[in-house]
C-alpha positions as CSV (number, residue, x, y, z in Angstrom):
1,X,6.8,-26.1,5.0
2,X,10.0,-24.2,6.0
3,X,8.1,-20.3,5.9
4,X,6.4,-22.0,8.6
5,X,8.4,-23.8,10.8
6,X,9.1,-21.0,13.0
7,X,5.6,-20.8,13.9
8,X,5.5,-24.4,14.9
9,X,8.9,-24.0,17.5
10,X,6.3,-21.1,19.6
11,X,3.3,-23.8,20.8
12,X,4.8,-26.2,22.8
13,X,3.4,-25.6,26.2
14,X,1.4,-28.2,28.0
15,X,-2.1,-27.4,27.0
16,X,-1.4,-24.1,24.3
17,X,-2.2,-24.5,20.8
18,X,-0.4,-26.8,18.4
19,X,0.3,-26.3,15.0
20,X,2.0,-29.2,12.3
21,X,2.8,-29.0,8.7
22,X,3.7,-31.9,6.5
23,X,4.4,-32.2,3.0
24,X,2.2,-35.5,1.0
25,X,3.1,-35.0,-2.8
26,X,2.5,-31.7,-3.7
27,X,0.3,-30.3,-1.4
28,X,1.4,-28.7,2.6
29,X,-1.3,-29.8,5.3
30,X,-1.8,-27.7,8.3
31,X,-3.3,-29.5,11.0
32,X,-4.0,-27.0,13.9
33,X,-5.5,-28.1,17.3
34,X,-5.8,-27.7,21.2
35,X,-7.3,-24.3,20.4
36,X,-9.7,-22.8,22.8
37,X,-10.5,-20.1,21.2
38,X,-11.6,-19.7,17.6
39,X,-10.3,-16.2,17.3
40,X,-6.9,-17.1,18.7
41,X,-7.1,-19.9,15.7
42,X,-8.4,-17.2,13.0
43,X,-5.4,-15.1,14.1
44,X,-3.2,-17.9,13.5
45,X,-4.6,-18.8,10.5
46,X,-3.9,-15.1,9.2
47,X,-0.1,-15.0,10.4
48,X,-0.1,-18.0,8.8
49,X,-1.0,-17.2,5.4
50,X,0.9,-14.8,5.3
51,X,4.2,-16.3,5.5
52,X,3.3,-18.3,2.3
53,X,2.2,-15.4,0.8
54,X,5.3,-14.4,1.5
55,X,7.2,-17.0,0.4
56,X,5.2,-17.7,-3.1
57,X,6.4,-14.4,-3.7
58,X,10.1,-14.9,-3.1
59,X,10.0,-18.1,-4.8
60,X,8.0,-16.3,-8.3
61,X,10.3,-12.8,-8.1
62,X,13.6,-15.5,-7.5
63,X,15.8,-16.2,-11.1
64,X,16.1,-19.8,-12.2
65,X,19.6,-21.7,-12.1
66,X,21.1,-21.3,-15.8
67,X,23.0,-24.6,-16.1
68,X,26.5,-25.0,-16.3
69,X,28.6,-24.3,-19.6
70,X,30.1,-27.2,-21.3
71,X,33.6,-28.4,-20.5
72,X,34.2,-26.0,-23.6
73,X,33.9,-23.0,-21.3
74,X,36.5,-21.9,-18.8
75,X,39.6,-24.5,-19.3
76,X,40.7,-23.6,-15.2
77,X,38.8,-25.6,-13.7
78,X,37.8,-29.4,-14.5
């Protein structure tokens, strides 16, 4: 959802296309309204899917955080 947030901020003018996103459980919901042309909606959806794909690829390539070691590790920090 955060990957799509910048797009949401661009369409705030009166009568312009609006995009809203929210998460319910593990599902991302995208609502597009006030779209005057199908071509505009199609272009917007393509942009959004590119952002989602980039976010998924970034998350897939990220390494998981390692759990901190027990107290027997470095004793300089309490």
